N, C-alpha and C positions, 0 to 999 in steps of 0.2 A: 514181900513179893513171893508169889507161889512159883512152883516148878513150871507151870505152863506159861506164866508171864516171862520167865527167863528163857524158855524154849522159843517163844514167839517174839521175843524182844519187845514186849509191850512196855510203854512208859508208865511209871506210877501215876496215879491220879493226882491232879493238882499241879503238875509240872508243865511249863510252857517254854518254848524257845523263841528267842527274838528272831525275826526274819533278817536274813542277810541279803546282799544285793543280788546274789545268784539264785536265791529262793531255797537254798538248802539249809539244813540245821547247822549251826556252828560246831566245829570239831576242834578240840584243844587236846594237846598231849604234853606230857612232861619230858624234858630232856636232861634232867639232873643238873649237875654243876657245870657241865660243858655246854655253853650256848651254841657253839659251832656244830654240835651233833644234830641240831634241828635242821631239817630239810628246807624250812622256810628261810632261815638265816643264810644257808648256803646258796639258795636261789637268789636272794637279795644281793649277796656278794658277787654272784655270777652276772647279774644285771649291771652292776657297777663296772665290772671288768669288761663286759661287752661294750659299754659306752666309752670306756677309756681307749679301746682299740681303734676308735674312730679318729684319734689324734694323728696329726701329721708332723712328726718331729723334723726339725730343720736346724742345721748348723748355721748360725748367723754371726756376723761381726757388726758392731755399731760404728758407723761413720757419722760423727756428730751425734744426733739423736735418732738417726734412721737405721733400722736393722737391714743389713744386706746379706742375702743368702751366699754361702761360700761353698764352692765345689771342692771337697777335700776328702782325704781318706776317712775322716770321722763321719762325714755325710754318707760315704759308701757303707759304713757299718750301720748307720742309722737306717739306711734303705734296706739292707739285707743283713740282719744281725748274725746269722749263722747259716750253715748249709741245710739245716733241718726245718727252719721256721721262716715265715714271712715276718715283717715288722708287726703286723696286727696280731699274729700268734704270740710273738715275743712279749708284747706289751700286755696282752690279755693274761698270759701265764704269770708274768711278773706281778701284775696288779692283784691277781687272785691269791698268789702266794703271800704277798704283803698283807692283804686283808685277813687271810686265814691264820697266819702265823705271827703277825705283828712284826715281821722281818722278811727280807728277801735276800738271797745270795745269788750274785751274778758273777760267773767266772769269765774274766776277759782273756782272750787268746791274742797274743801280740808278738811281734818281733822287735828287738831292740838293736840299736847301733849307735855309735858315737859319731856325731857330725864333725867332719874334718876341719871345717872352717871355724866353727865356734867352740868345739870341744864339748858340746852339750849332748847328753844321752837323749836319743829320740826313740819314739815308739810308733809302730805301725800296727794298728788294731785290725785283726783278721776276723774276729768273731766274739760274740757275747752269748753266754749260755746261762739261763736261769736254772738253778738246782734246788732241790729240797734235801738238804743233808740230814742224816740221822743224828750226827753229833758234830759239834764245832768246838775247836780249841783255839784260843787266842794266845 
C-alpha cells in the first residue's frame, strides 16, 4: 500500500466486506484478556440489568399452596431499600455489579432487640446498600 492509499484510507484491491443489517461495514476490535473491557459486553450487561429492574419484589407467606402477600417491615425495605435509591435503582445496580464482578456486596442497616416474650433476638431492617469494595477480608 502506498502513502496516498494510507492517507485516503483506500482499501487494498481484492478485499470485500460482508453487508450488515445496518448497511455499514463491520468493525471489530481487540479487548485483550479482559472481556469486560469491551463496550459491547458492558452494553449487553446493562440491558440485562434494565430488564431486571422491572421485577416487583414481594414478601409472601404460603398458606397451603397459595402465596399471600404480607405487609411487614421486610416489605417496607423491599419497597424502599434506602434513602438514596428506589427499588428499581437498587436492583439495577445490584444486578450490574453481580454481572460485572461475579459477586455483589449489599450492606444491611438494621436495629436489633431481644423479644421479651420469647427471648429471641429480632431485627428491624432500615436499609440495604449495594457497594463495590476495593478489598474484602473474610
